Every structure is written in structure tokens, then in C-alpha cells.
C-alpha positions as YAML, in Angstrom:
chain: A
units: angstrom
residues:
- id: 1
  name: MET
  ca: [-16.01, -13.43, 97.78]
- id: 2
  name: THR
  ca: [-12.21, -13.55, 98.28]
- id: 3
  name: ILE
  ca: [-10.46, -16.35, 97.81]
- id: 4
  name: TYR
  ca: [-7.40, -16.61, 100.35]
- id: 5
  name: THR
  ca: [-6.36, -20.12, 99.02]
- id: 6
  name: PRO
  ca: [-5.50, -20.83, 95.46]
- id: 7
  name: ARG
  ca: [-8.04, -23.33, 94.33]
- id: 8
  name: ILE
  ca: [-6.87, -23.14, 90.62]
- id: 9
  name: LEU
  ca: [-9.37, -25.25, 87.69]
- id: 10
  name: ILE
  ca: [-7.74, -24.88, 84.08]
- id: 11
  name: THR
  ca: [-10.18, -25.75, 81.36]
- id: 12
  name: GLY
  ca: [-10.53, -25.57, 77.76]
- id: 13
  name: LYS
  ca: [-10.36, -27.65, 74.44]
- id: 14
  name: PRO
  ca: [-8.57, -30.84, 73.92]
- id: 15
  name: ASN
  ca: [-5.36, -30.47, 73.13]
- id: 16
  name: VAL
  ca: [-5.09, -26.81, 74.13]
- id: 17
  name: GLY
  ca: [-2.49, -27.58, 76.78]
- id: 18
  name: LYS
  ca: [-3.83, -27.95, 79.93]
- id: 19
  name: THR
  ca: [-1.43, -30.25, 81.11]
- id: 20
  name: THR
  ca: [1.74, -28.85, 79.59]
- id: 21
  name: ILE
  ca: [0.77, -25.64, 81.88]
- id: 22
  name: ILE
  ca: [0.03, -27.53, 85.03]
- id: 23
  name: GLN
  ca: [3.85, -29.13, 83.92]
- id: 24
  name: LYS
  ca: [5.36, -25.70, 83.69]
- id: 25
  name: VAL
  ca: [3.47, -24.84, 87.23]
- id: 26
  name: LEU
  ca: [5.18, -27.19, 89.55]
- id: 27
  name: LYS
  ca: [8.31, -26.90, 87.80]
- id: 28
  name: GLU
  ca: [8.09, -23.43, 89.26]
- id: 29
  name: LEU
  ca: [7.22, -24.04, 92.15]
- id: 30
  name: PRO
  ca: [9.22, -25.60, 95.27]
- id: 31
  name: VAL
  ca: [6.69, -26.91, 97.15]
- id: 32
  name: THR
  ca: [5.60, -30.41, 98.20]
- id: 33
  name: TYR
  ca: [2.41, -31.48, 96.28]
- id: 34
  name: GLY
  ca: [0.44, -34.77, 96.07]
- id: 35
  name: GLY
  ca: [-2.55, -36.00, 93.83]
- id: 36
  name: PHE
  ca: [-3.14, -37.60, 90.90]
- id: 37
  name: TYR
  ca: [-3.10, -37.61, 87.20]
- id: 38
  name: THR
  ca: [-4.29, -39.41, 83.70]
- id: 39
  name: GLU
  ca: [-1.43, -40.10, 80.80]
- id: 40
  name: GLU
  ca: [-2.83, -41.88, 77.34]
- id: 41
  name: ILE
  ca: [-1.49, -45.42, 76.92]
- id: 42
  name: ARG
  ca: [-1.06, -45.85, 72.85]
- id: 43
  name: GLU
  ca: [0.25, -48.19, 70.80]
- id: 44
  name: ARG
  ca: [2.01, -47.76, 67.29]
- id: 45
  name: GLY
  ca: [0.75, -44.21, 67.48]
- id: 46
  name: ALA
  ca: [-2.98, -44.73, 68.40]
- id: 47
  name: ARG
  ca: [-4.57, -43.88, 71.63]
- id: 48
  name: VAL
  ca: [-5.68, -47.03, 73.30]
- id: 49
  name: GLY
  ca: [-6.29, -45.83, 76.96]
- id: 50
  name: PHE
  ca: [-5.76, -44.05, 79.85]
- id: 51
  name: ARG
  ca: [-3.37, -44.67, 82.60]
- id: 52
  name: LEU
  ca: [-4.20, -43.05, 85.78]
- id: 53
  name: ARG
  ca: [-0.76, -42.28, 88.25]
- id: 54
  name: THR
  ca: [-0.32, -40.52, 91.69]
- id: 55
  name: THR
  ca: [2.59, -38.40, 92.49]
- id: 56
  name: ASP
  ca: [4.34, -41.16, 94.92]
- id: 57
  name: GLY
  ca: [4.75, -43.92, 91.93]
- id: 58
  name: VAL
  ca: [1.26, -45.30, 92.13]
- id: 59
  name: GLU
  ca: [-0.56, -46.64, 89.09]
- id: 60
  name: GLY
  ca: [-3.16, -48.70, 87.31]
- id: 61
  name: ILE
  ca: [-5.27, -49.06, 84.16]
- id: 62
  name: LEU
  ca: [-8.13, -46.49, 83.96]
- id: 63
  name: ALA
  ca: [-9.15, -47.25, 80.73]
- id: 64
  name: HIS
  ca: [-8.17, -49.28, 77.75]
- id: 65
  name: VAL
  ca: [-9.78, -50.71, 74.69]
- id: 66
  name: ARG
  ca: [-9.87, -54.04, 75.61]
- id: 67
  name: SER
  ca: [-11.48, -53.98, 78.86]
- id: 68
  name: GLU
  ca: [-14.23, -55.88, 79.44]
- id: 69
  name: SER
  ca: [-15.44, -53.44, 82.28]
- id: 70
  name: PRO
  ca: [-19.41, -52.32, 82.02]
- id: 71
  name: HIS
  ca: [-18.55, -48.97, 82.21]
- id: 72
  name: ARG
  ca: [-18.28, -47.07, 78.89]
- id: 73
  name: VAL
  ca: [-17.25, -43.79, 77.76]
- id: 74
  name: GLY
  ca: [-16.96, -44.19, 74.09]
- id: 75
  name: LYS
  ca: [-14.64, -47.18, 73.15]
- id: 76
  name: TYR
  ca: [-13.14, -47.23, 76.48]
- id: 77
  name: GLY
  ca: [-14.11, -49.36, 79.29]
- id: 78
  name: VAL
  ca: [-13.32, -47.95, 82.32]
- id: 79
  name: GLU
  ca: [-12.16, -49.33, 85.57]
- id: 80
  name: VAL
  ca: [-13.38, -48.15, 88.43]
- id: 81
  name: SER
  ca: [-11.05, -49.58, 90.86]
- id: 82
  name: SER
  ca: [-8.69, -47.24, 89.51]
- id: 83
  name: PHE
  ca: [-10.34, -44.50, 91.31]
- id: 84
  name: GLU
  ca: [-11.21, -46.58, 94.30]
- id: 85
  name: ASP
  ca: [-8.01, -48.25, 95.13]
- id: 86
  name: ILE
  ca: [-5.62, -45.46, 93.53]
- id: 87
  name: ALA
  ca: [-6.74, -42.57, 93.69]
- id: 88
  name: VAL
  ca: [-8.90, -42.31, 96.42]
- id: 89
  name: PRO
  ca: [-6.34, -43.43, 98.46]
- id: 90
  name: ALA
  ca: [-3.62, -40.52, 97.04]
- id: 91
  name: LEU
  ca: [-6.23, -37.63, 98.47]
- id: 92
  name: ASP
  ca: [-6.61, -39.53, 101.25]
- id: 93
  name: ARG
  ca: [-2.97, -39.18, 101.92]
- id: 94
  name: ILE
  ca: [-3.01, -35.54, 101.34]
- id: 95
  name: LEU
  ca: [-6.08, -35.03, 103.95]
- id: 96
  name: ARG
  ca: [-4.13, -37.06, 106.84]
- id: 97
  name: GLN
  ca: [-0.95, -35.17, 106.33]
- id: 98
  name: PHE
  ca: [-3.15, -31.72, 106.37]
- id: 99
  name: THR
  ca: [-5.07, -32.75, 109.33]
- id: 100
  name: SER
  ca: [-2.21, -33.93, 111.32]
- id: 101
  name: GLY
  ca: [0.24, -31.09, 110.83]
- id: 102
  name: GLU
  ca: [2.42, -33.00, 109.15]
- id: 103
  name: THR
  ca: [5.19, -31.11, 107.36]
- id: 104
  name: GLY
  ca: [5.66, -32.88, 104.00]
- id: 105
  name: SER
  ca: [8.54, -35.27, 104.45]
- id: 106
  name: SER
  ca: [7.49, -37.44, 102.19]
- id: 107
  name: GLU
  ca: [8.69, -37.03, 99.01]
- id: 108
  name: ARG
  ca: [6.90, -36.46, 95.55]
- id: 109
  name: THR
  ca: [7.30, -38.30, 92.42]
- id: 110
  name: PHE
  ca: [7.65, -35.60, 89.35]
- id: 111
  name: PRO
  ca: [4.96, -36.35, 87.42]
- id: 112
  name: TYR
  ca: [5.08, -36.30, 83.42]
- id: 113
  name: ALA
  ca: [8.72, -36.71, 83.20]
- id: 114
  name: SER
  ca: [9.96, -38.14, 80.11]
- id: 115
  name: ARG
  ca: [10.91, -42.00, 80.99]
- id: 116
  name: GLY
  ca: [11.58, -44.85, 79.05]
- id: 117
  name: GLU
  ca: [8.65, -47.53, 78.29]
- id: 118
  name: GLU
  ca: [8.83, -51.38, 78.55]
- id: 119
  name: LYS
  ca: [5.88, -54.26, 76.93]
- id: 120
  name: GLY
  ca: [3.76, -56.36, 79.49]
- id: 121
  name: GLY
  ca: [1.21, -54.68, 81.08]
- id: 122
  name: ARG
  ca: [-2.84, -55.83, 82.47]
- id: 123
  name: PHE
  ca: [-4.11, -55.34, 78.49]
- id: 124
  name: GLY
  ca: [-0.44, -55.43, 76.86]
- id: 125
  name: GLU
  ca: [-0.06, -52.14, 76.10]
- id: 126
  name: ALA
  ca: [3.89, -50.42, 77.07]
- id: 127
  name: ARG
  ca: [4.37, -50.21, 80.48]
- id: 128
  name: ILE
  ca: [6.12, -47.03, 82.29]
- id: 129
  name: PRO
  ca: [8.50, -48.97, 84.95]
- id: 130
  name: GLN
  ca: [8.00, -48.48, 88.52]
- id: 131
  name: SER
  ca: [11.64, -47.59, 89.70]
- id: 132
  name: ILE
  ca: [11.29, -44.15, 88.83]
- id: 133
  name: PRO
  ca: [12.82, -41.27, 91.17]
- id: 134
  name: PRO
  ca: [11.70, -39.18, 93.52]
- id: 135
  name: TYR
  ca: [11.14, -35.62, 92.83]
- id: 136
  name: ASP
  ca: [11.36, -33.08, 95.89]
- id: 137
  name: ASN
  ca: [10.28, -29.47, 94.12]
- id: 138
  name: ARG
  ca: [11.36, -27.91, 97.66]
- id: 139
  name: GLY
  ca: [14.71, -27.61, 96.65]
- id: 140
  name: GLU
  ca: [17.68, -25.57, 98.75]
- id: 141
  name: GLU
  ca: [17.06, -23.47, 101.29]
- id: 142
  name: LYS
  ca: [18.57, -20.48, 98.70]
- id: 143
  name: GLY
  ca: [16.70, -21.63, 96.02]
- id: 144
  name: GLY
  ca: [13.97, -23.94, 94.19]
- id: 145
  name: PRO
  ca: [14.87, -26.13, 91.14]
- id: 146
  name: SER
  ca: [14.34, -22.89, 89.17]
- id: 147
  name: GLY
  ca: [16.74, -20.52, 91.44]
- id: 148
  name: VAL
  ca: [13.41, -18.94, 93.20]
- id: 149
  name: ALA
  ca: [13.29, -18.15, 96.95]
- id: 150
  name: ARG
  ca: [12.54, -21.54, 98.95]
- id: 151
  name: LEU
  ca: [8.97, -21.48, 100.41]
- id: 152
  name: PRO
  ca: [8.21, -22.76, 103.89]
- id: 153
  name: HIS
  ca: [8.54, -26.69, 104.13]
- id: 154
  name: SER
  ca: [5.06, -27.16, 105.21]
- id: 155
  name: ALA
  ca: [3.48, -25.58, 101.69]
- id: 156
  name: MET
  ca: [1.73, -27.98, 100.17]
- id: 157
  name: LEU
  ca: [-0.07, -28.15, 97.05]
- id: 158
  name: VAL
  ca: [-3.23, -30.97, 95.43]
- id: 159
  name: VAL
  ca: [-2.52, -31.90, 92.17]
- id: 160
  name: ILE
  ca: [-5.47, -33.32, 90.00]
- id: 161
  name: ASP
  ca: [-4.97, -33.68, 86.34]
- id: 162
  name: GLU
  ca: [-7.83, -34.40, 85.33]
- id: 163
  name: LEU
  ca: [-11.52, -34.56, 86.51]
- id: 164
  name: GLY
  ca: [-14.00, -35.49, 83.39]
- id: 165
  name: ARG
  ca: [-17.01, -37.90, 82.87]
- id: 166
  name: MET
  ca: [-15.26, -41.36, 83.52]
- id: 167
  name: GLU
  ca: [-15.27, -39.94, 87.21]
- id: 168
  name: LEU
  ca: [-19.01, -40.52, 87.37]
- id: 169
  name: PHE
  ca: [-19.18, -44.22, 87.66]
- id: 170
  name: SER
  ca: [-17.62, -44.22, 91.49]
- id: 171
  name: GLN
  ca: [-19.82, -41.86, 93.69]
- id: 172
  name: LYS
  ca: [-17.07, -42.90, 96.62]
- id: 173
  name: PHE
  ca: [-14.16, -41.02, 94.34]
- id: 174
  name: GLN
  ca: [-16.40, -38.25, 93.94]
- id: 175
  name: ASP
  ca: [-17.24, -37.62, 97.78]
- id: 176
  name: LYS
  ca: [-13.56, -37.99, 98.55]
- id: 177
  name: VAL
  ca: [-12.56, -35.04, 95.67]
- id: 178
  name: LEU
  ca: [-15.29, -32.82, 96.99]
- id: 179
  name: GLU
  ca: [-14.11, -33.69, 100.74]
- id: 180
  name: VAL
  ca: [-10.71, -32.47, 99.77]
- id: 181
  name: PHE
  ca: [-12.32, -29.53, 98.25]
- id: 182
  name: ASP
  ca: [-14.06, -28.28, 101.72]
- id: 183
  name: HIS
  ca: [-10.97, -28.17, 103.09]
- id: 184
  name: PRO
  ca: [-8.83, -25.11, 102.76]
- id: 185
  name: LEU
  ca: [-5.99, -26.65, 100.72]
- id: 186
  name: PRO
  ca: [-4.30, -24.98, 97.58]
- id: 187
  name: ILE
  ca: [-5.35, -27.01, 94.80]
- id: 188
  name: LEU
  ca: [-4.46, -27.14, 90.91]
- id: 189
  name: ALA
  ca: [-6.56, -28.68, 88.68]
- id: 190
  name: VAL
  ca: [-7.99, -29.39, 85.22]
- id: 191
  name: LEU
  ca: [-11.15, -29.63, 84.39]
- id: 192
  name: GLN
  ca: [-12.78, -31.70, 81.73]
- id: 193
  name: ASP
  ca: [-14.68, -28.74, 78.78]
- id: 194
  name: SER
  ca: [-17.85, -30.74, 79.53]
- id: 195
  name: HIS
  ca: [-20.69, -30.92, 81.99]
- id: 196
  name: ASN
  ca: [-22.48, -32.95, 84.02]
- id: 197
  name: PRO
  ca: [-23.70, -33.00, 87.58]
- id: 198
  name: PHE
  ca: [-20.26, -33.17, 89.59]
- id: 199
  name: LEU
  ca: [-18.40, -31.15, 87.27]
- id: 200
  name: ASP
  ca: [-20.38, -28.70, 87.51]
- id: 201
  name: ALA
  ca: [-20.72, -28.43, 91.44]
- id: 202
  name: ILE
  ca: [-16.82, -27.92, 91.69]
- id: 203
  name: ARG
  ca: [-17.52, -25.70, 88.96]
- id: 204
  name: GLY
  ca: [-19.78, -23.76, 90.81]
- id: 205
  name: ARG
  ca: [-18.51, -23.40, 94.32]
- id: 206
  name: ASP
  ca: [-17.87, -20.05, 95.19]
- id: 207
  name: ASP
  ca: [-14.42, -20.98, 96.53]
- id: 208
  name: VAL
  ca: [-12.67, -21.64, 92.87]
- id: 209
  name: ARG
  ca: [-11.12, -19.60, 90.34]
- id: 210
  name: VAL
  ca: [-12.11, -21.21, 86.95]
- id: 211
  name: ILE
  ca: [-9.36, -20.34, 84.28]
- id: 212
  name: ARG
  ca: [-10.15, -21.06, 80.29]
- id: 213
  name: VAL
  ca: [-6.86, -22.15, 78.36]
- id: 214
  name: THR
  ca: [-6.23, -20.98, 74.77]
- id: 215
  name: ARG
  ca: [-3.73, -21.08, 72.57]
- id: 216
  name: LYS
  ca: [-3.67, -17.26, 72.94]
- id: 217
  name: ASN
  ca: [-3.46, -16.80, 76.89]
- id: 218
  name: ARG
  ca: [-1.73, -20.11, 77.48]
- id: 219
  name: ASP
  ca: [1.92, -18.67, 77.71]
- id: 220
  name: GLU
  ca: [0.72, -16.19, 80.04]
- id: 221
  name: LEU
  ca: [-1.07, -18.24, 81.78]
- id: 222
  name: VAL
  ca: [1.86, -20.15, 83.88]
- id: 223
  name: GLY
  ca: [3.48, -16.55, 85.53]
- id: 224
  name: GLU
  ca: [-0.56, -15.60, 86.75]
- id: 225
  name: ILE
  ca: [-1.02, -19.46, 88.30]
- id: 226
  name: VAL
  ca: [2.41, -19.59, 89.65]
- id: 227
  name: GLY
  ca: [2.00, -15.89, 91.19]
- id: 228
  name: ARG
  ca: [-1.13, -16.68, 93.32]
- id: 229
  name: PHE
  ca: [0.28, -19.73, 94.68]
- id: 230
  name: LYS
  ca: [3.90, -18.12, 95.38]
- id: 231
  name: ALA
  ca: [2.05, -15.45, 97.36]
- id: 232
  name: HIS
  ca: [-0.44, -17.87, 99.02]
- id: 233
  name: PHE
  ca: [2.55, -19.98, 100.36]
- id: 234
  name: ARG
  ca: [4.81, -17.13, 101.42]
- id: 235
  name: LYS
  ca: [1.83, -15.80, 103.78]
- id: 236
  name: GLN
  ca: [2.13, -19.18, 105.41]
- id: 237
  name: GLN
  ca: [5.88, -18.31, 106.44]
- id: 238
  name: PRO
  ca: [6.27, -18.17, 110.38]
- id: 239
  name: ARG
  ca: [6.75, -14.26, 111.40]
- id: 240
  name: MET
  ca: [10.10, -14.35, 113.29]
...
């Protein structure tokens, strides 16, 4: 089956550079994007949990070693409410914008930017301030942030970093992710290199392309992925 709308799933071993690829791709695509991503929470250099953050700046604890949640993945207690109260509404916003035909006027926070930390959070972890400047990758008419030609104002990209085992604790979240995949939306997502019914259902779709990242191919993949999305978005430009 020919894939007309790019839906690219990046997978690979831990620390191989999957998130770095997404960072670089987003910097090269002057489009509006929405979704969510996860960050490590560290104390004194040790990882103690994960934070979930939407691209428009809403955040919450996803998992933590000091969480008392009965839902466990290894040493981490999983906060299911972060999926259902933060990630699901973020995906709902994308679907509403897509189905209503809005032009993506709301700006998106640029993820992964370097930000200072301040003390004080739900589990006592270092907390990233909420005062994050918005970042819109669409750029000016003559070029985006990397000097590339501006793509259509209506160009939208769904970003999900990442999907893994913790999501199994929320059927509501799984259903919403599958609903997003059932719409003809361009998607760039990180898929954990593991198997479970949820991940396998996404991986096994005939309208996605799974790309395995290795240390040998990770540098060249950025250009390949950017090219696929640019080609798609340019086709969406109205003919004069």
C-alpha cells in the first residue's frame, strides 16, 4: 500500500538517538505541530522518573520512584492521570483542529529546548518553570528557521515521544492514540523497542513506516524523514 500521508515511527535501542532525531527534524520543518513528549527527571545525576509535557506547555509527572501508584513498571510508579488528564486532551486538541479545518493559528512550544530548573515539585524533583516562550516553526514567508521555503500555514504534524509499556495502564489513552492514527494526519512518533498488544497494533498497521535507528544510520535519517514530510506538506499547498 502506498503511504500518502507520512506516519513515521522511530524505534531502536535505548540511548541510540531517537529523541535527537525528532529534535533535528522539527527544527527543519517550518510547520505547526502538536502532541506530547517525555523527559527524564534526574536527581544528583540519577534518573528518578519521567515527566510528560505537551507541546503547548502543559506538564505532569508520568512516573516516579516515589510515586505510590499501584501501577508499576520496574521501580517506577506510573501516574495514569498524566495520560488521561494531559496527553489525551492534547491529542483531542489536535483532532478538533484537524476536523474543524482550523489553520493552526495557536502556537506550539518548541520541545526539548534547554531550560533552567528550579526546585519544588510533586515528588520533590527539580521542576521546569512554566514560563516557557512559545515557539512556532512556521517562520516568515520567505523562509523558516533553517532558511527553507515556508510550507503551508495549515501544515500540521503530530509528535508523540514516546509510546511504550507505561501506556498499557490507560485504555482511554490507548484508544485516543489509535483514534489519531485513524485520521489522515502526518505523524512522527517514537515507539519503544518492545512488544505488547498496544505497540504491536500500531506497528502492524499498513499505513505506517517503522524506521529502526542505529548509531550507523541515525545521522542520515534526519534528511530522509524531513524530505518525506516536506514533500507531503508541499502537496497540500493550494494551486493558484
